[in-house]
VOKE-258552 format. One record per residue (C-alpha): residue number from 1; residue in three letters; chain; z, x, y. Coordinates in pm, 1 decimal. Example, Ala and Ser with C-alpha at 12.3 -4.5 7.8 and 13.67 -1.06 7.14 Angstrom:
% residues 2
+--------+------+-------+----------+----------+----------+
! torvex ! kelo ! dolum !       zz !       xx !       yy !
+--------+------+-------+----------+----------+----------+
!      1 !  ALA !     A !    780.0 !   1230.0 !   -450.0 !
!      2 !  SER !     A !    714.0 !   1367.0 !   -106.0 !
+--------+------+-------+----------+----------+----------+
***
This chain:
% residues 273
+--------+------+-------+----------+----------+----------+
! torvex ! kelo ! dolum !       zz !       xx !       yy !
+--------+------+-------+----------+----------+----------+
!      1 !  MET !     A !  -6948.9 !   8239.0 !   2822.6 !
!      2 !  ARG !     A !  -7270.1 !   8340.6 !   3044.8 !
!      3 !  LEU !     A !  -7587.3 !   8130.0 !   2985.8 !
!      4 !  THR !     A !  -7823.3 !   8293.8 !   3218.8 !
!      5 !  TRP !     A !  -7915.0 !   8649.3 !   3306.2 !
!      6 !  LEU !     A !  -8184.5 !   8697.8 !   3594.1 !
!      7 !  TYR !     A !  -8403.2 !   9006.7 !   3555.1 !
!      8 !  VAL !     A !  -8528.9 !   9176.5 !   3873.2 !
!      9 !  PRO !     A !  -8763.5 !   9467.9 !   3914.6 !
!     10 !  GLY !     A !  -8562.3 !   9761.4 !   4026.7 !
!     11 !  ASP !     A !  -8835.3 !   9859.8 !   4298.3 !
!     12 !  ARG !     A !  -8787.3 !   9512.8 !   4464.7 !
!     13 !  PRO !     A !  -8466.5 !   9532.4 !   4670.8 !
!     14 !  ASP !     A !  -8595.8 !   9262.4 !   4886.2 !
!     15 !  ARG !     A !  -8520.4 !   9045.6 !   4572.1 !
!     16 !  PHE !     A !  -8164.6 !   9177.8 !   4491.4 !
!     17 !  ALA !     A !  -7937.8 !   8956.9 !   4717.5 !
!     18 !  LYS !     A !  -8159.7 !   8640.5 !   4635.2 !
!     19 !  ALA !     A !  -8099.0 !   8710.5 !   4267.9 !
!     20 !  VAL !     A !  -7733.9 !   8708.8 !   4325.9 !
!     21 !  ALA !     A !  -7750.9 !   8391.4 !   4514.9 !
!     22 !  SER !     A !  -7988.6 !   8224.3 !   4261.7 !
!     23 !  GLY !     A !  -7734.9 !   8055.5 !   4045.4 !
!     24 !  ALA !     A !  -7768.9 !   8292.2 !   3756.8 !
!     25 !  ASP !     A !  -7445.7 !   8390.4 !   3577.9 !
!     26 !  ALA !     A !  -7541.5 !   8748.7 !   3598.1 !
!     27 !  VAL !     A !  -7839.4 !   8965.8 !   3739.5 !
!     28 !  ILE !     A !  -8010.5 !   9256.9 !   3566.0 !
!     29 !  LEU !     A !  -8183.1 !   9515.7 !   3775.7 !
!     30 !  ASP !     A !  -8448.4 !   9670.4 !   3563.4 !
!     31 !  LEU !     A !  -8541.3 !  10025.0 !   3583.8 !
!     32 !  GLU !     A !  -8753.1 !  10029.7 !   3270.9 !
!     33 !  ASP !     A !  -9045.7 !   9810.0 !   3188.6 !
!     34 !  ALA !     A !  -9069.0 !   9641.1 !   3538.3 !
!     35 !  VAL !     A !  -9104.8 !   9964.8 !   3722.1 !
!     36 !  VAL !     A !  -9406.8 !  10196.2 !   3702.2 !
!     37 !  ALA !     A !  -9369.2 !  10568.8 !   3649.3 !
!     38 !  GLY !     A !  -9462.9 !  10655.7 !   4022.1 !
!     39 !  ARG !     A !  -9177.4 !  10436.7 !   4164.3 !
!     40 !  LYS !     A !  -8882.0 !  10513.3 !   3923.1 !
!     41 !  ALA !     A !  -8733.3 !  10736.0 !   4188.4 !
!     42 !  TYR !     A !  -8757.7 !  10474.6 !   4455.8 !
!     43 !  ALA !     A !  -8621.6 !  10196.6 !   4221.2 !
!     44 !  ARG !     A !  -8325.6 !  10422.7 !   4115.2 !
!     45 !  ASP !     A !  -8221.9 !  10478.0 !   4481.1 !
!     46 !  ALA !     A !  -8275.2 !  10118.4 !   4571.0 !
!     47 !  VAL !     A !  -8055.7 !  10003.8 !   4268.8 !
!     48 !  ALA !     A !  -7789.2 !  10265.8 !   4355.9 !
!     49 !  ASP !     A !  -7760.7 !  10144.9 !   4713.7 !
!     50 !  PHE !     A !  -7708.4 !   9791.0 !   4601.2 !
!     51 !  LEU !     A !  -7429.4 !   9892.1 !   4350.3 !
!     52 !  ALA !     A !  -7243.5 !  10075.5 !   4635.7 !
!     53 !  GLU !     A !  -7023.3 !   9746.9 !   4657.4 !
!     54 !  PRO !     A !  -6945.0 !   9447.4 !   4408.0 !
!     55 !  HIS !     A !  -7135.6 !   9128.4 !   4425.8 !
!     56 !  PRO !     A !  -7033.5 !   8762.4 !   4377.9 !
!     57 !  VAL !     A !  -7182.1 !   8766.4 !   4018.5 !
!     58 !  PRO !     A !  -7214.5 !   9060.2 !   3763.0 !
!     59 !  VAL !     A !  -7495.1 !   9296.6 !   3812.8 !
!     60 !  GLN !     A !  -7614.2 !   9515.5 !   3518.0 !
!     61 !  VAL !     A !  -7872.4 !   9763.8 !   3496.1 !
!     62 !  ARG !     A !  -8146.9 !   9828.3 !   3247.0 !
!     63 !  VAL !     A !  -8184.8 !  10188.5 !   3213.8 !
!     64 !  ASN !     A !  -8502.1 !  10353.8 !   3086.2 !
!     65 !  GLU !     A !  -8551.3 !  10453.7 !   2708.6 !
!     66 !  LEU !     A !  -8248.5 !  10647.5 !   2590.5 !
!     67 !  THR !     A !  -8472.3 !  10929.2 !   2431.4 !
!     68 !  GLY !     A !  -8713.2 !  10939.5 !   2724.7 !
!     69 !  PRO !     A !  -8722.7 !  11171.6 !   3047.0 !
!     70 !  ASP !     A !  -8573.2 !  10927.0 !   3302.0 !
!     71 !  VAL !     A !  -8261.0 !  10813.0 !   3146.0 !
!     72 !  ASP !     A !  -8037.9 !  11098.5 !   3273.0 !
!     73 !  ALA !     A !  -8150.0 !  11021.9 !   3639.0 !
!     74 !  ASP !     A !  -8070.2 !  10665.9 !   3582.3 !
!     75 !  LEU !     A !  -7719.2 !  10735.9 !   3477.5 !
!     76 !  ALA !     A !  -7640.6 !  10971.1 !   3759.3 !
!     77 !  ALA !     A !  -7742.9 !  10728.9 !   4004.4 !
!     78 !  VAL !     A !  -7570.9 !  10404.8 !   3879.0 !
!     79 !  ALA !     A !  -7279.4 !  10510.3 !   3637.9 !
!     80 !  GLY !     A !  -6958.9 !  10460.8 !   3836.4 !
!     81 !  ARG !     A !  -7103.5 !  10258.3 !   4109.7 !
!     82 !  PRO !     A !  -6856.1 !   9966.9 !   4217.2 !
!     83 !  GLY !     A !  -7115.1 !   9701.1 !   4172.1 !
!     84 !  LEU !     A !  -7204.8 !   9792.4 !   3811.5 !
!     85 !  ASP !     A !  -7110.3 !   9550.4 !   3544.8 !
!     86 !  GLY !     A !  -7287.1 !   9710.3 !   3247.1 !
!     87 !  LEU !     A !  -7593.6 !   9900.0 !   3131.1 !
!     88 !  ARG !     A !  -7867.3 !   9727.8 !   2920.7 !
!     89 !  LEU !     A !  -8005.8 !   9981.9 !   2674.3 !
!     90 !  PRO !     A !  -8368.7 !   9947.2 !   2571.2 !
!     91 !  LYS !     A !  -8527.6 !  10028.6 !   2228.0 !
!     92 !  VAL !     A !  -8208.6 !  10133.0 !   2058.5 !
!     93 !  GLU !     A !  -8246.8 !  10212.8 !   1678.2 !
!     94 !  SER !     A !  -7926.2 !  10373.1 !   1584.5 !
!     95 !  ALA !     A !  -7552.5 !  10371.5 !   1617.6 !
!     96 !  ALA !     A !  -7550.6 !  10739.8 !   1696.6 !
!     97 !  THR !     A !  -7753.9 !  10684.5 !   2009.2 !
!     98 !  VAL !     A !  -7509.1 !  10427.9 !   2140.3 !
!     99 !  ALA !     A !  -7206.1 !  10634.5 !   2051.0 !
!    100 !  GLY !     A !  -7360.5 !  10949.5 !   2230.6 !
!    101 !  LEU !     A !  -7430.9 !  10739.6 !   2548.0 !
!    102 !  ALA !     A !  -7062.0 !  10570.7 !   2530.0 !
!    103 !  ALA !     A !  -6917.6 !  10929.8 !   2536.6 !
!    104 !  ARG !     A !  -7110.0 !  10997.1 !   2866.6 !
!    105 !  VAL !     A !  -7055.0 !  10697.9 !   3060.7 !
!    106 !  ASP !     A !  -6764.1 !  10445.4 !   3140.6 !
!    107 !  ALA !     A !  -6939.2 !  10113.0 !   3148.2 !
!    108 !  PRO !     A !  -6992.7 !   9815.3 !   2916.7 !
!    109 !  LEU !     A !  -7303.8 !   9875.4 !   2691.7 !
!    110 !  HIS !     A !  -7556.2 !   9612.2 !   2591.3 !
!    111 !  PRO !     A !  -7801.4 !   9763.6 !   2343.5 !
!    112 !  LEU !     A !  -8141.5 !   9579.3 !   2283.1 !
!    113 !  VAL !     A !  -8302.8 !   9583.2 !   1957.8 !
!    114 !  GLU !     A !  -8688.5 !   9614.4 !   2004.5 !
!    115 !  SER !     A !  -8826.1 !   9765.5 !   1686.7 !
!    116 !  ALA !     A !  -8813.1 !   9702.9 !   1303.4 !
!    117 !  LEU !     A !  -8589.9 !  10002.2 !   1286.9 !
!    118 !  GLY !     A !  -8355.6 !   9860.9 !   1540.2 !
!    119 !  VAL !     A !  -8341.6 !   9518.2 !   1350.7 !
!    120 !  GLU !     A !  -8258.3 !   9710.7 !   1035.3 !
!    121 !  ALA !     A !  -7975.3 !   9881.0 !   1214.4 !
!    122 !  ALA !     A !  -7857.4 !   9567.9 !   1408.1 !
!    123 !  TYR !     A !  -7499.7 !   9567.6 !   1279.5 !
!    124 !  ALA !     A !  -7451.6 !   9946.7 !   1300.3 !
!    125 !  VAL !     A !  -7548.1 !   9922.6 !   1658.9 !
!    126 !  ALA !     A !  -7323.8 !   9626.0 !   1731.4 !
!    127 !  SER !     A !  -7032.2 !   9807.8 !   1600.3 !
!    128 !  ALA !     A !  -7111.9 !  10144.4 !   1708.3 !
!    129 !  HIS !     A !  -6835.8 !  10182.3 !   1987.7 !
!    130 !  PRO !     A !  -6568.9 !   9969.6 !   2147.0 !
!    131 !  ALA !     A !  -6795.3 !   9990.4 !   2462.6 !
!    132 !  VAL !     A !  -7070.5 !   9785.4 !   2306.1 !
!    133 !  ALA !     A !  -7018.1 !   9424.5 !   2480.9 !
!    134 !  SER !     A !  -7324.0 !   9243.3 !   2339.8 !
!    135 !  ILE !     A !  -7639.6 !   9311.6 !   2168.8 !
!    136 !  GLY !     A !  -7982.4 !   9129.4 !   2195.3 !
!    137 !  LEU !     A !  -8352.5 !   9136.3 !   2116.8 !
!    138 !  GLY !     A !  -8644.5 !   9275.6 !   2294.8 !
!    139 !  GLU !     A !  -8899.0 !   9026.8 !   2156.2 !
!    140 !  ALA !     A !  -9218.8 !   9171.7 !   2324.4 !
!    141 !  ASP !     A !  -9199.0 !   9510.6 !   2170.7 !
!    142 !  LEU !     A !  -9065.3 !   9363.1 !   1851.9 !
!    143 !  ARG !     A !  -9361.5 !   9140.6 !   1815.4 !
!    144 !  SER !     A !  -9602.0 !   9436.2 !   1870.3 !
!    145 !  ASP !     A !  -9413.2 !   9639.9 !   1600.2 !
!    146 !  LEU !     A !  -9404.2 !   9385.0 !   1339.8 !
!    147 !  GLY !     A !  -9769.4 !   9253.5 !   1419.9 !
!    148 !  VAL !     A !  -9678.4 !   8889.7 !   1488.8 !
!    149 !  SER !     A !  -9799.1 !   8638.5 !   1726.8 !
!    150 !  ASP !     A !  -9554.8 !   8353.7 !   1699.5 !
!    151 !  ASP !     A !  -9185.4 !   8271.2 !   1687.4 !
!    152 !  ASP !     A !  -9211.9 !   8209.8 !   1311.9 !
!    153 !  GLY !     A !  -9268.8 !   8576.0 !   1246.5 !
!    154 !  LEU !     A !  -8937.2 !   8654.7 !   1454.9 !
!    155 !  LEU !     A !  -8724.7 !   8428.1 !   1269.9 !
!    156 !  TRP !     A !  -8555.7 !   8661.9 !   1039.7 !
!    157 !  ALA !     A !  -8510.5 !   8912.4 !   1315.0 !
!    158 !  ARG !     A !  -8345.7 !   8670.2 !   1546.7 !
!    159 !  GLY !     A !  -8104.4 !   8553.2 !   1261.7 !
!    160 !  ARG !     A !  -8008.9 !   8925.0 !   1187.2 !
!    161 !  VAL !     A !  -7913.5 !   8984.2 !   1533.1 !
!    162 !  VAL !     A !  -7716.9 !   8683.8 !   1561.3 !
!    163 !  VAL !     A !  -7542.4 !   8761.3 !   1251.1 !
!    164 !  ALA !     A !  -7482.0 !   9130.8 !   1347.1 !
!    165 !  ALA !     A !  -7343.8 !   9039.9 !   1674.0 !
!    166 !  ARG !     A !  -7087.4 !   8802.6 !   1529.1 !
!    167 !  ALA !     A !  -7001.1 !   9027.3 !   1229.7 !
!    168 !  ALA !     A !  -6918.2 !   9308.1 !   1485.1 !
!    169 !  GLY !     A !  -6692.4 !   9062.1 !   1683.3 !
!    170 !  LEU !     A !  -6932.7 !   9035.4 !   1978.2 !
!    171 !  PRO !     A !  -7025.3 !   8715.7 !   2165.0 !
!    172 !  PRO !     A !  -7336.7 !   8527.6 !   2029.6 !
!    173 !  PRO !     A !  -7625.9 !   8699.2 !   2178.0 !
!    174 !  ALA !     A !  -7875.0 !   8577.9 !   2448.1 !
!    175 !  MET !     A !  -8229.9 !   8505.1 !   2371.0 !
!    176 !  SER !     A !  -8498.5 !   8730.2 !   2504.0 !
!    177 !  VAL !     A !  -8714.3 !   8633.0 !   2817.3 !
!    178 !  TYR !     A !  -8979.6 !   8364.5 !   2789.6 !
!    179 !  ALA !     A !  -9275.1 !   8510.8 !   2968.5 !
!    180 !  ASP !     A !  -9485.8 !   8193.2 !   3075.4 !
!    181 !  VAL !     A !  -9300.6 !   8102.1 !   3401.0 !
!    182 !  ALA !     A !  -9508.8 !   7805.8 !   3459.8 !
!    183 !  ASP !     A !  -9436.4 !   7654.6 !   3092.6 !
!    184 !  THR !     A !  -9087.4 !   7495.3 !   3151.3 !
!    185 !  ASP !     A !  -9149.4 !   7245.2 !   2847.6 !
!    186 !  GLY !     A !  -9227.1 !   7563.2 !   2613.7 !
!    187 !  LEU !     A !  -8905.6 !   7726.6 !   2743.3 !
!    188 !  ALA !     A !  -8693.8 !   7425.3 !   2674.4 !
!    189 !  ALA !     A !  -8835.4 !   7401.1 !   2321.3 !
!    190 !  SER !     A !  -8806.7 !   7766.8 !   2253.2 !
!    191 !  CYS !     A !  -8431.8 !   7764.0 !   2375.6 !
!    192 !  ALA !     A !  -8365.4 !   7462.8 !   2147.8 !
!    193 !  VAL !     A !  -8485.8 !   7668.1 !   1854.9 !
!    194 !  GLY !     A !  -8265.2 !   7967.5 !   1959.6 !
!    195 !  ARG !     A !  -7947.3 !   7730.8 !   2001.1 !
!    196 !  ARG !     A !  -7995.4 !   7619.3 !   1629.1 !
!    197 !  LEU !     A !  -8004.8 !   7985.7 !   1516.7 !
!    198 !  GLY !     A !  -7676.9 !   8070.1 !   1691.8 !
!    199 !  PHE !     A !  -7815.7 !   8212.7 !   2009.4 !
!    200 !  LEU !     A !  -7613.4 !   8117.9 !   2346.9 !
!    201 !  GLY !     A !  -7806.0 !   8147.1 !   2661.6 !
!    202 !  ARG !     A !  -8106.6 !   8342.2 !   2757.3 !
!    203 !  THR !     A !  -8248.3 !   8603.9 !   3012.8 !
!    204 !  ALA !     A !  -8478.5 !   8491.5 !   3261.1 !
!    205 !  ILE !     A !  -8778.3 !   8656.2 !   3484.8 !
!    206 !  HIS !     A !  -8775.5 !   8371.3 !   3751.4 !
!    207 !  PRO !     A !  -8501.7 !   8138.4 !   3916.3 !
!    208 !  ARG !     A !  -8723.3 !   7842.8 !   3821.3 !
!    209 !  GLN !     A !  -8617.5 !   7911.8 !   3462.3 !
!    210 !  LEU !     A !  -8246.3 !   7897.3 !   3502.7 !
!    211 !  PRO !     A !  -8180.6 !   7522.4 !   3501.7 !
!    212 !  VAL !     A !  -8401.3 !   7487.7 !   3205.3 !
!    213 !  ILE !     A !  -8194.7 !   7743.6 !   3002.9 !
!    214 !  VAL !     A !  -7856.1 !   7583.5 !   3130.2 !
!    215 !  ALA !     A !  -7975.0 !   7248.1 !   3025.4 !
!    216 !  ALA !     A !  -8072.1 !   7369.0 !   2680.2 !
!    217 !  PHE !     A !  -7754.8 !   7561.4 !   2603.6 !
!    218 !  ARG !     A !  -7468.6 !   7369.1 !   2774.5 !
!    219 !  PRO !     A !  -7292.9 !   7125.5 !   2548.0 !
!    220 !  ALA !     A !  -7426.9 !   6763.6 !   2541.4 !
!    221 !  GLU !     A !  -7189.2 !   6488.5 !   2648.2 !
!    222 !  ARG !     A !  -7142.0 !   6370.2 !   2295.9 !
!    223 !  GLU !     A !  -7056.7 !   6740.4 !   2184.7 !
!    224 !  VAL !     A !  -6774.5 !   6744.6 !   2464.1 !
!    225 !  THR !     A !  -6658.4 !   6403.4 !   2358.8 !
!    226 !  ARG !     A !  -6613.5 !   6508.7 !   1992.9 !
!    227 !  ALA !     A !  -6469.7 !   6841.9 !   2090.5 !
!    228 !  ALA !     A !  -6219.7 !   6678.2 !   2336.7 !
!    229 !  GLU !     A !  -6113.4 !   6409.9 !   2043.8 !
!    230 !  LEU !     A !  -6069.8 !   6714.5 !   1802.5 !
!    231 !  LEU !     A !  -5828.9 !   6900.5 !   2048.6 !
!    232 !  ALA !     A !  -5628.0 !   6578.4 !   2116.9 !
!    233 !  ALA !     A !  -5579.4 !   6548.1 !   1734.7 !
!    234 !  VAL !     A !  -5469.6 !   6905.8 !   1723.7 !
!    235 !  ALA !     A !  -5216.4 !   6844.5 !   2008.0 !
!    236 !  GLU !     A !  -5091.4 !   6529.6 !   1819.1 !
!    237 !  ALA !     A !  -5036.2 !   6722.1 !   1509.4 !
!    238 !  GLU !     A !  -4855.3 !   7002.0 !   1703.7 !
!    239 !  ARG !     A !  -4631.5 !   6707.6 !   1858.7 !
!    240 !  ARG !     A !  -4553.6 !   6585.2 !   1494.9 !
!    241 !  ASP !     A !  -4503.3 !   6929.5 !   1379.8 !
!    242 !  SER !     A !  -4764.2 !   6879.5 !   1124.3 !
!    243 !  GLY !     A !  -5030.7 !   7129.5 !    997.3 !
!    244 !  THR !     A !  -5272.9 !   6855.6 !    905.1 !
!    245 !  VAL !     A !  -5522.6 !   6764.0 !   1182.4 !
!    246 !  VAL !     A !  -5710.6 !   6433.2 !   1125.3 !
!    247 !  LEU !     A !  -5985.3 !   6308.1 !   1350.4 !
!    248 !  PRO !     A !  -6045.5 !   5951.9 !   1461.5 !
!    249 !  ASP !     A !  -6325.1 !   5903.3 !   1215.6 !
!    250 !  GLY !     A !  -6106.8 !   6023.5 !    929.8 !
!    251 !  ARG !     A !  -6230.8 !   6382.1 !    878.1 !
!    252 !  PHE !     A !  -5978.2 !   6653.4 !    857.5 !
!    253 !  ALA !     A !  -6025.8 !   6961.5 !   1072.4 !
!    254 !  ASP !     A !  -5977.6 !   7321.2 !    990.6 !
!    255 !  ARG !     A !  -5931.1 !   7617.8 !   1234.4 !
!    256 !  ALA !     A !  -6291.9 !   7712.1 !   1254.7 !
!    257 !  MET !     A !  -6361.9 !   7342.7 !   1399.5 !
!    258 !  VAL !     A !  -6077.2 !   7390.1 !   1633.6 !
!    259 !  ALA !     A !  -6205.8 !   7730.3 !   1764.8 !
!    260 !  ALA !     A !  -6556.7 !   7584.7 !   1803.1 !
!    261 !  ALA !     A !  -6432.1 !   7276.3 !   1992.8 !
!    262 !  ARG !     A !  -6238.4 !   7501.7 !   2246.7 !
!    263 !  ARG !     A !  -6564.0 !   7688.0 !   2296.9 !
!    264 !  VAL !     A !  -6748.2 !   7362.2 !   2357.9 !
!    265 !  VAL !     A !  -6493.2 !   7237.2 !   2605.4 !
!    266 !  ASP !     A !  -6457.4 !   7562.4 !   2792.5 !
!    267 !  LEU !     A !  -6829.3 !   7588.2 !   2827.7 !
!    268 !  ALA !     A !  -6868.8 !   7240.6 !   2949.5 !
!    269 !  ALA !     A !  -6586.2 !   7300.6 !   3202.1 !
!    270 !  ARG !     A !  -6773.6 !   7617.6 !   3343.6 !
!    271 !  TYR !     A !  -7101.6 !   7437.9 !   3395.6 !
!    272 !  ASP !     A !  -6987.7 !   7082.1 !   3497.7 !
!    273 !  GLY !     A !  -6780.4 !   7243.5 !   3777.1 !
+--------+------+-------+----------+----------+----------+
***
C-alpha cells in the first residue's frame, strides 16, 4: 500500500534524515548508479551507519549489480542491520540469481528488471523465492537496451511486469523514476498512464515529486464513494444471509469487485489520514 519511494545517493549522508522526514512512504539509499566507483566504500560505510537503528519509515538499499565486484561488500555492510527494510536488486535477469542471493541474506528482496532478457524472465524472477517482496522496472537501462526513446516503446515491457507481479502473488509494481524533476506536469501525465496499466505508486528522485505521485495514484473521491457503496451492499447482503450483492445502481457485485473496493477504501484511509 505504499505509493512513494524516495531515492537518495548513498554517498550523501547529509540527506538521509531529510529523506526519512520528507513524507515518502519509504526511502531507498542507492549504492549503485548514484555513486561513482571512487566513492563506493564511503557510501557503503555511510549507509551501514544510518541503518544501525530503525527509522520512522522503511529504509531499503539498492545494492550494486549482483554479478559485479561490489555486491559482496554491499551485503556485508548492510545485511542484518536493524534499520534495513529490504534490498533493491538491479539488473536482474534470472530466477537463479535471485534464489542465490536469497540463500545468502535474510531480507525482503525487490528485483529490478532493466533489460530485454530481464523482461522475458519477469515472472520467473517474481516467483523465484518467497523472499521476493516486489518487482519493478529500471526504465533508463531498458530504454537503452531496447533502443527506444519514448514511453510507447516501453508499453509491452510495463504491462509484462505488472502481469508478472500479480501472477506471482506480489503487489502491483511501482513505476520507475521520472528524471525531469522540474516537469511536474509531465510526471503527473506519466503517472496517469502507469496507473491505467496497473502500476501503483512510483519511485522519486526529489521530494518535490512526492505530492505529484500521491495525487496521481491515490483514489479519487468518486472511486472512494463507489467503493464504500459496494462494501455497504456487501454488509447488507451478509446481514440478510444472502450471497447476492446488488449495488444501488442495480449492478451485481462479484468477489473481485469486493476485493478491489476494499483496496480503494484502505488506500484512501491511508492517505486521507
